[in-house]
C-alpha positions in Angstrom: 225.7 112.3 206.7 227.8 112.4 203.5 227.4 108.7 202.9 223.6 109.1 203.1 223.7 112.1 200.8 225.9 110.3 198.4 223.8 107.1 198.0 220.5 109.0 198.3 221.4 111.4 195.5 222.7 108.6 193.2 219.6 106.5 193.9 217.3 109.4 193.1 219.3 110.1 189.9 219.0 106.5 188.9 215.3 106.5 189.5 214.8 109.7 187.5 217.0 108.3 184.6 215.0 105.1 184.6 211.8 107.1 184.3 213.0 109.2 181.5 214.2 106.3 179.4 210.8 104.6 179.4 208.7 104.6 176.2 205.3 106.3 176.4 202.1 104.4 177.1 200.6 103.2 173.8 197.3 104.8 172.7 194.3 102.6 172.3 192.4 101.9 169.0 189.8 104.5 169.9 192.3 107.3 170.2 191.3 110.6 168.5 191.5 110.4 164.7 194.2 113.0 164.4 196.5 111.2 166.9 198.8 108.3 166.4 197.6 105.0 167.9 200.0 102.1 168.5 196.9 99.8 168.8 195.8 100.7 165.3 199.4 100.3 164.0 199.6 96.9 165.5 196.8 95.6 163.3 199.1 96.1 160.3 202.2 94.8 162.1 200.4 91.6 162.9 199.6 91.1 159.2 203.1 92.2 157.9 205.1 90.2 160.4 203.2 86.9 160.3 206.4 85.2 159.1 209.9 86.2 157.6 209.5 87.9 154.3 213.0 88.3 152.7 213.3 89.3 149.0 212.2 86.4 146.7 210.0 84.6 149.3 206.3 84.0 148.9 205.6 85.9 152.1 207.5 88.9 150.5 205.0 88.9 147.6 202.0 88.6 150.1 203.3 91.5 152.2 203.8 93.7 149.1 200.2 93.0 148.0 198.8 93.7 151.4 200.7 97.0 151.6 199.6 98.0 148.1 196.0 97.5 149.2 196.5 99.5 152.5 198.1 102.4 150.7 195.2 102.5 148.2 192.7 102.4 151.1 194.4 105.4 152.6 193.7 107.4 149.4 197.3 107.5 148.0 198.2 107.2 144.3 200.1 103.9 144.4 202.6 102.5 142.0 205.4 99.9 142.0 209.0 100.5 140.9 211.3 97.6 140.1 215.0 97.8 139.8 217.9 95.3 139.7 219.5 93.9 142.8 223.2 94.6 143.0 225.6 91.6 142.6 226.6 92.0 146.3 222.9 91.9 147.3 222.4 88.7 145.3 225.4 87.0 146.9 224.3 88.1 150.4 220.8 86.7 149.9 222.1 83.4 148.5 224.6 83.0 151.4 221.7 83.6 153.9 219.6 80.9 152.2 217.3 83.1 150.2 216.3 82.9 146.5 217.0 86.0 144.5 216.0 84.3 141.3 212.5 83.9 142.6 212.3 87.7 142.7 213.9 88.0 139.2 217.0 89.4 140.9 214.9 92.6 141.4 213.9 94.9 144.3 210.3 96.2 144.0 209.5 99.5 145.8 206.0 100.6 146.7 205.5 104.4 146.1 202.4 106.2 147.3 201.5 109.9 146.8 199.1 111.9 148.9 198.5 115.1 147.0 198.9 118.5 148.7 197.4 121.9 148.0 200.3 123.1 145.9 201.8 120.3 143.9 204.6 122.5 142.6 206.3 122.6 146.0 209.0 120.1 147.1 207.4 117.0 148.6 208.0 115.4 152.0 208.8 111.6 152.1 208.0 109.1 154.7 210.3 106.0 154.2 210.7 102.5 155.7 211.6 99.2 154.3 209.3 96.2 154.1 211.7 93.4 153.5 213.3 91.3 156.3 216.4 89.1 156.8 216.0 85.4 156.2 214.6 83.8 159.4 213.2 86.8 161.1 209.5 88.0 161.0 210.9 91.5 161.5 208.1 92.8 163.7 210.4 95.6 164.7 212.8 95.8 161.7 211.0 97.2 159.9 207.4 96.2 160.1 207.0 98.7 163.0 208.3 101.5 160.7 206.1 100.5 157.8 202.9 100.3 160.0 203.8 103.5 161.8 203.9 105.3 158.4 200.5 103.8 157.5 199.0 105.1 160.8 200.7 108.5 160.4 199.3 108.9 156.9 195.8 108.2 158.3 196.3 110.8 161.0 197.7 113.4 158.6 194.6 113.0 156.4 192.4 113.4 159.4 194.1 116.8 160.1 193.1 118.1 156.7 194.8 118.9 153.4 198.6 119.8 153.7 200.5 122.4 151.8 202.6 120.0 149.7 202.6 116.4 148.6 203.5 113.5 150.8 205.4 110.7 149.2 205.5 107.3 150.9 208.3 105.0 149.9 208.1 101.4 151.2 211.5 100.3 150.0 212.7 96.8 149.2 216.0 95.0 149.8 217.3 97.4 152.5 218.6 94.3 154.3 220.7 93.4 151.3 222.5 96.7 150.9 220.0 99.6 150.6 219.1 98.5 147.1 215.5 99.7 147.1 216.4 103.2 148.2 219.2 103.3 145.6 216.7 102.3 142.9 214.2 105.1 143.9 216.8 107.9 144.1 218.7 106.6 141.1 215.9 106.9 138.6 212.3 107.4 139.9 210.5 110.4 138.3 209.7 111.8 141.8 213.3 111.7 143.2 214.0 115.3 142.3 210.8 116.6 143.9 211.8 115.2 147.4 212.7 118.1 149.7 212.8 116.3 153.0 212.8 112.7 154.2 211.7 111.1 157.5 213.0 107.5 157.7 211.9 105.0 160.3 214.1 102.1 161.5 214.7 99.7 164.4 217.6 97.8 165.8 215.9 95.8 168.5 212.4 95.4 169.7 211.6 98.2 172.1 212.5 101.2 174.1 212.3 104.9 173.3 212.7 105.9 169.7 215.6 108.3 169.1 216.1 110.9 166.4 219.7 109.9 165.8 220.6 111.3 162.4 219.8 114.3 160.2 220.8 115.6 156.8 224.0 117.7 156.6 223.9 121.4 157.5 220.6 120.6 159.3 220.3 123.4 161.8 216.9 124.7 160.5 215.5 121.1 160.3 216.5 120.5 163.9 214.7 123.6 165.0 211.6 122.5 163.2 211.8 119.0 164.7 212.5 120.4 168.2 209.1 122.3 168.1 207.3 119.4 166.5 208.6 116.7 168.8 207.3 118.6 171.8 203.8 117.6 170.7 204.7 113.9 170.3 203.7 111.4 172.9 206.7 111.0 175.3 208.6 113.9 173.7 211.8 112.9 172.0 215.2 111.5 172.6 217.7 113.4 170.4 221.2 114.7 170.7 223.7 116.1 168.3 226.3 113.7 169.8 224.5 110.8 168.2 224.2 112.6 164.8 227.9 113.5 165.0 229.0 109.9 165.8 226.7 108.2 163.3 228.1 110.4 160.5 231.5 108.8 161.2 230.4 105.2 161.6 230.3 102.7 158.7 226.6 101.9 159.4 223.9 102.8 157.0 220.2 102.8 156.6 217.9 103.8 153.6 218.3 107.4 154.9 222.0 107.3 153.8 221.0 107.4 150.1 219.0 110.6 150.1 221.4 112.2 152.6 224.3 111.6 150.3 222.3 113.3 147.5 222.1 116.5 149.7 218.4 115.9 150.8 217.6 117.0 154.4 215.5 115.1 156.9 215.4 113.0 160.0 216.2 109.4 160.9 214.3 107.7 163.8 214.8 104.4 165.4 214.4 102.4 168.6 217.3 100.2 169.8 216.0 98.6 173.1 215.4 94.9 173.5 218.5 94.2 171.3 218.0 90.4 171.4 215.1 90.8 168.9 217.3 92.4 166.2 217.2 90.1 163.1 216.0 87.3 165.3 213.2 84.7 165.1 211.7 86.1 168.2 211.0 89.5 166.5 207.3 88.8 166.5 204.3 91.0 167.0 203.7 89.5 170.4 207.2 90.4 171.6 207.2 93.9 170.2 207.1 96.8 172.7 203.9 98.7 171.9 205.3 101.8 173.7 208.2 101.8 171.2 205.8 101.8 168.3 203.8 104.7 169.9 207.0 106.7 170.4 208.3 106.1 166.9 205.1 106.7 165.2 204.1 109.8 167.2 207.4 111.5 166.5 207.2 110.6 162.8 203.6 111.9 162.6 204.5 115.2 164.2 207.7 115.7 162.2 206.1 114.8 158.9 203.0 117.0 159.6 205.2 120.0 160.5 207.1 119.6 157.3 204.0 119.2 155.2 202.3 122.3 156.6 205.3 124.6 156.8 205.2 127.6 154.5 208.6 126.4 153.1 210.8 123.4 153.9 213.9 124.1 156.1 216.9 125.0 154.1 220.5 124.4 155.0 222.2 126.1 157.9 224.8 125.7 160.6 224.7 122.4 162.4 223.4 123.0 165.9 224.4 121.6 169.3 221.3 120.1 170.8 220.0 117.5 173.3 216.8 116.6 175.0 216.4 117.1 178.7 214.8 114.1 180.3 213.0 113.3 177.1 210.6 116.3 177.5 212.4 119.4 176.3 215.0 119.9 173.6 217.7 122.6 174.1 219.6 123.8 171.0 222.3 126.5 170.5 225.0 127.5 168.0 228.3 125.8 167.9 230.1 128.9 169.1 227.9 129.2 172.1 229.9 126.4 173.7 232.9 128.7 174.2 230.7 131.2 176.1 229.4 128.4 178.3 233.0 127.3 179.0 233.9 130.9 179.8 231.0 131.1 182.3 232.1 127.7 183.8 235.6 129.0 184.2 234.4 132.1 186.0 232.2 130.1 188.3 234.8 127.6 189.1 237.3 130.4 189.7 234.9 132.0 192.2 234.5 128.8 194.0 238.3 128.3 194.2 238.8 131.9 195.5 236.3 131.3 198.3 237.7 127.9 199.2 241.2 129.2 199.2 240.4 132.1 201.5 238.0 130.3 203.8 239.0 126.6 203.7 242.7 126.6 203.0 242.5 125.2 199.5 246.0 124.8 197.9 247.0 124.3 194.3 248.5 120.9 195.2 245.2 119.7 196.4 243.5 120.7 193.1 246.4 119.0 191.2 245.8 115.8 193.1 242.1 116.0 192.2 243.1 116.2 188.6 245.2 113.1 188.9 242.4 111.4 190.7 240.2 112.1 187.7 242.8 110.8 185.2 243.3 107.7 187.2 239.6 107.0 187.3 239.1 107.6 183.6 242.0 105.5 182.4 241.5 102.8 185.0 237.7 102.7 184.2 238.3 102.1 180.5 240.6 99.2 181.3 238.2 97.7 183.9 235.2 98.0 181.6 237.0 96.5 178.7 238.1 93.5 180.9 234.5 93.1 182.1 233.2 93.2 178.6 235.6 90.3 177.6 234.1 88.2 180.4 230.8 88.2 178.4 232.6 86.7 175.4 233.3 86.1 172.6 236.9 86.9 173.3 237.6 89.6 170.8 238.0 93.3 171.3 235.5 94.2 168.6 232.4 92.7 167.1 234.1 92.0 163.8 231.9 89.2 162.6 228.1 88.7 162.3 228.3 85.7 164.9 230.1 87.9 167.4 227.9 90.9 166.8 224.6 89.0 167.3 225.9 87.1 170.4 226.9 90.4 172.0 223.6 92.0 171.1 221.7 89.3 173.0 224.0 89.8 176.0 224.0 93.6 176.0 221.5 94.1 178.9 223.6 91.9 181.2 226.8 93.6 179.9 225.3 97.0 180.7 224.3 96.1 184.2 227.7 94.5 184.8 229.5 97.6 183.4 227.5 99.9 185.7 228.3 97.9 188.8 232.0 97.6 187.9 232.4 101.3 187.3 230.4 102.1 190.5 232.9 99.9 192.4 235.8 101.9 191.0 234.0 105.2 191.8 233.6 104.0 195.4 237.3 103.2 195.6 238.1 106.7 194.5 235.6 108.4 196.9 236.8 106.4 199.9 240.4 107.2 199.3 241.3 103.5 199.2 243.5 103.8 196.2 246.0 106.1 198.0 245.9 103.8 201.1 247.1 100.7 199.1 248.8 102.0 195.9 250.6 98.7 195.2 247.5 96.7 195.4 245.6 99.1 193.2 248.4 99.4 190.7 248.9 95.6 190.6 245.2 95.0 190.0 245.1 97.4 187.2 248.3 95.8 185.7 246.6 92.4 185.7 243.5 93.8 184.1 245.5 95.5 181.4 247.3 92.2 180.7 243.9 90.4 180.5 242.6 92.9 178.1 245.7 92.7 175.8 245.9 88.9 175.9 242.2 88.0 175.5 241.0 91.0 173.5 244.1 91.3 171.2 246.9 93.9 171.4 245.8 97.5 171.3 248.3 100.3 171.7 245.5 102.5 173.1 244.6 100.0 175.8 248.2 99.5 176.6 248.8 103.3 177.0 245.7 103.7 179.2 246.7 100.8 181.4 250.2 102.2 181.9 248.8 105.6 182.8 246.4 104.0 185.3 249.1 101.9 186.9 251.6 104.8 187.0 249.0 107.1 188.7 248.3 104.4 191.2 252.0 104.2 192.1 252.6 108.0 191.9 255.0 109.1 194.6 253.4 111.0 197.5 250.3 108.9 197.7 250.6 108.6 201.4 250.7 112.4 201.7 247.7 112.6 199.4 245.8 110.3 201.7 246.5 112.3 204.8 245.8 115.7 203.0 242.4 114.7 201.4 240.4 117.8 200.6 236.8 117.9 199.4 237.4 121.1 197.6 240.6 119.8 196.0 239.0 116.7 194.7 236.0 118.5 193.4 237.7 121.5 191.7 240.4 119.1 190.4 237.7 117.1 188.6 236.1 120.3 187.3 239.5 121.5 186.0 240.2 118.1 184.2 236.8 118.0 182.5 237.1 121.7 181.6 240.3 121.0 179.8 238.8 118.0 178.0 235.7 120.1 177.1 237.9 122.9 175.6 239.7 120.3 173.4 236.4 118.7 172.3 234.8 122.1 171.7 237.7 123.0 169.4 237.7 119.6 167.5 234.0 118.7 167.5 231.6 121.3 168.9 228.5 119.2 168.0 229.7 116.5 170.5 231.2 118.9 173.1 227.9 119.3 175.0 228.6 116.0 176.7 231.4 117.8 178.6 230.4 121.5 178.3 227.0 121.2 179.9 228.0 119.1 182.9 231.1 121.1 183.7 229.0 124.3 183.6 226.4 122.7 186.1 229.2 121.4 188.3 231.0 124.8 188.4 227.6 126.6 189.2 227.0 124.1 192.0 230.6 124.7 193.3 230.2 128.4 193.3 226.9 128.3 195.1 228.3 125.8 197.7 231.4 128.0 198.3 229.1 131.0 198.9 226.8 129.2 201.3 229.4 127.1 203.2 233.1 127.4 202.1 234.0 124.6 204.6 231.6 122.1 202.9 230.7 120.9 206.4 227.0 121.6 206.7 224.2 119.9 204.9 223.0 123.2 203.5 226.5 123.8 201.9 226.3 120.4 200.3 222.8 120.9 198.9 223.9 122.4 195.6 226.0 119.3 195.0 223.1 117.0 195.9 220.7 118.8 193.5 223.3 118.8 190.7 224.0 115.1 191.4 220.3 114.2 191.1 219.5 116.3 188.0 222.9 116.2 186.2 223.4 112.5 187.2 220.0 111.5 185.9 220.6 113.3 182.6 224.0 111.6 182.2 222.7 108.1 183.3 219.9 108.3 180.7 222.3 109.4 178.0 224.8 106.7 179.1 222.1 104.0 178.7 221.6 105.0 175.0 225.3 105.3 174.5 225.9 101.8 175.8 223.1 100.3 173.7 224.7 102.0 170.7 228.5 101.3 171.2 228.8 99.3 174.4 229.7 96.0 172.7 232.8 97.6 171.1 233.6 100.6 173.3 232.3 99.8 176.8 234.9 102.3 178.1 232.5 105.1 177.0 230.7 104.5 180.2 233.8 105.4 182.2 233.6 109.0 180.7 229.9 109.1 181.7 230.7 108.0 185.2 233.5 110.6 185.5 231.0 113.3 184.6 228.6 112.0 187.3 231.5 112.2 189.8 231.7 115.9 188.9 228.6 116.3 191.1 229.1 113.5 193.6 232.8 114.2 194.4 232.1 116.6 197.3 229.8 114.0 198.9 232.7 111.6 199.5 232.1 110.0 202.9 234.5 110.5 205.8 237.2 108.1 207.0 234.9 106.5 209.6 232.8 104.9 206.8 235.7 103.8 204.6 235.3 100.1 205.5 231.6 100.2 204.7 232.3 101.8 201.3 234.9 99.3 200.5 232.5 96.5 201.3 230.0 98.1 198.9 232.7 98.5 196.3 233.6 94.8 196.6 230.0 93.7 196.4 229.5 95.8 193.2 232.6 94.4 191.6 231.7 90.8 192.3 228.1 91.4 191.1 229.4 93.1 187.9 231.8 90.3 187.1 229.1 87.7 187.8 226.7 89.4 185.5 229.1 89.5 182.6 230.1 85.9 183.1 226.6 84.7 183.4 225.6 86.4 180.2 227.1 83.6 178.3 224.7 81.1 179.9 221.7 83.5 180.0 222.1 84.5 176.4 223.9 81.9 174.3 225.0 82.7 170.8 222.0 82.6 168.4 221.8 81.3 164.9 221.0 84.3 162.8 220.9 85.4 159.2 223.6 87.4 157.7 223.0 91.1 157.4 224.9 94.2 156.3 228.5 94.4 157.6 
């Protein structure tokens, strides 16, 4: 029974996660005038992305002339703004095989203005860049963003006059170091009138478009976007975790320039189909129309809401927010996390009290559950890093363009391999096999740690994680732990571990703490309900709260994990171990009995072999491409 509930709930969770990570269906060319249509946007993309158009190329000149005409047709007041390329941009373009001299060592922006009712109010900007890297037609990066803006402007006009001006900036030389955006915000007469920016980008060729960055102190802007995005086709994908992490990464887009000037706004991008990023196969034919629909529909609704608001959102406390299955967005204040943790503690305490009185739960069993969770987390990071190295190149981080682009092409295989590998480790934990053969488990983790340190380069963090994983495998008393397995001990031990981690993260980074706070609250609520229904966890009805939590909570976490892996998986595949640990918060009480141990071990071995095979085959299925140089 438990085995069927375990695999059934995880299968349903995976199916729900797969559904929620799909881009919406593209709208046809005859869609209502006030709606965004990917089919209409594709007409522009096919013209813009006919061929690579880096700065200084004849195609670059043709595309600029085409866009000038399109902005004029849409009724905007159009002008061009030229500014010097930075010395670094000139060198970067020359190294990539471009000709900065042909452009006069200049970036040329296109600026369009759609007047609003009150031209004294701060304006709203829609921004995307029209240049590409050498060698890529750039259908996604960023022809999709440019065409989405053109289609959004058409729809905004169809909805009637707005309260304030709309400024369209089609920037140049973004691929060379954000030079076009710097030229505009460094000296254009309109720069001081911009009150909010919506920037469109891409790092790939498809998938759902995420709102991954805001201005600073952006709570009011997030609230406005949350309401506007509910009207977008496919809803939105947005989380304060992404905004928090991106703020601390060295990456940059055109949005970085106004953000550093204190201007608020939103940054949207899709990052699926990563093999198309800066690639020769980034053509209109290969572009995901659903991604264009999702990107443009969100941009339209966000820009329209800003244009028609009585006043633009001001600065306010950063909120904790995330979408639920891409359809609803929940937001709350940073301090609310502490209240949610207090509620989780109360619910977990109620479950522990009932389990102690009615099922003989002991503190030692909970402690062993905590150690199980620590073993899984540390061992999972080591395992996933080792699996990642099998996909090559043999370095711990994508420290060069060659490595970066090779790993981008292999990312789908790496993700599938990582999921299978961490599933194998989870099955080992749930079956109790690690306690049955501690020396085998510890030896295997020691070998994996050595592989990571030798092939990926020495890392004190990886060494420490490996030592902890090996030490926990060989921890004295494993035989006693195997014979005293407790469903309640394993479940509440995991809840206790994640609760402690959540408290630490809530104190250090409350915007990111929802990753732990929300799951631990759901798990604690499921545990309390299960303890009330069936303290022995022996009947299907008593396990029902865990099953429901595993389906809903597991699906949310799997969907989030997909975007996390697309974003950081090539450098930090171990992030998936944390996501898997959180899924186990719900699946732990569904651990199968001793009679099915051999079947579970066979499944674990099959998953591990398949995961290793996928990572190894990635080198053959996606060989290293020849690509143009881009920003570091």
